[in-house]
C-alpha positions as CSV (number, residue, x, y, z in Angstrom):
1,M,202.8,52.0,166.1
2,A,200.2,50.3,164.1
3,D,199.8,48.1,167.3
4,N,199.0,50.4,169.3
5,F,196.5,52.3,167.2
6,S,194.8,48.6,166.5
7,T,195.1,47.4,170.4
8,S,193.8,51.1,171.6
9,A,190.7,50.9,168.7
10,S,189.9,47.2,170.0
11,R,190.0,48.0,173.4
12,L,187.8,51.1,172.5
13,A,185.1,49.0,170.5
14,G,184.8,46.9,172.9
15,L,183.6,48.9,175.8
16,V,182.0,51.8,174.1
17,P,179.2,49.2,173.0
18,L,179.1,48.7,177.3
19,I,179.2,51.9,178.2
20,L,177.6,54.3,175.8
21,G,175.1,51.9,174.4
22,W,176.4,52.4,170.6
23,T,176.9,50.0,167.9
24,P,179.6,49.1,166.2
25,D,178.5,51.1,163.4
26,Q,178.6,54.4,165.7
27,F,181.3,53.5,167.3
28,W,183.6,53.3,163.5
29,R,181.5,56.5,162.7
30,A,182.8,59.3,165.5
31,T,185.9,60.8,165.4
32,P,188.6,60.0,168.3
33,E,187.3,64.1,169.6
34,E,183.9,62.6,170.3
35,L,185.3,59.5,172.2
36,T,187.9,62.1,173.9
37,G,185.2,64.6,175.3
38,L,182.4,61.9,175.7
39,F,185.2,59.8,178.4
40,R,186.3,62.8,180.1
41,S,182.3,64.1,180.7
42,L,181.7,60.6,182.2
43,D,184.5,61.2,184.1
44,G,183.6,64.3,185.6
45,H,186.3,66.9,184.3
46,V,185.6,69.3,180.9
47,M,187.6,71.6,179.6
48,G,189.4,74.2,181.6
49,G,189.3,71.9,185.1
50,A,185.7,72.7,186.1
51,T,183.8,69.7,186.3
52,A,180.4,68.1,185.0
53,L,177.6,67.5,186.8
54,P,175.2,64.5,186.0
55,L,172.3,65.4,184.3
56,D,169.3,65.2,186.4
57,Q,166.0,63.6,185.4
58,S,164.1,66.7,185.3
59,T,166.6,68.0,182.4
60,L,166.5,65.0,180.9
61,A,162.8,65.2,180.0
62,I,163.2,68.9,179.3
63,L,166.2,67.8,176.4
64,K,163.8,64.9,175.0
65,E,161.3,66.4,174.6
66,A,163.1,70.0,172.8
67,F,164.9,67.3,170.8
68,P,163.0,64.2,169.9
69,D,164.8,60.9,168.4
70,G,161.7,59.7,166.8
């Protein structure tokens, strides 16, 4: 069991920065549920079998204005 976890964690720790742009600290602070949700959304899959559409530029601009990162 530990070998499966460590192998999977190592693989994800290498992929997440490339795919999501996260730092190692952000990766290790994330919960398995958060990672699962993110990868499902990237795959176009969400709960209930519906597909998620990609975020368009205008919606992203609205979200950035409403929730500035500082």
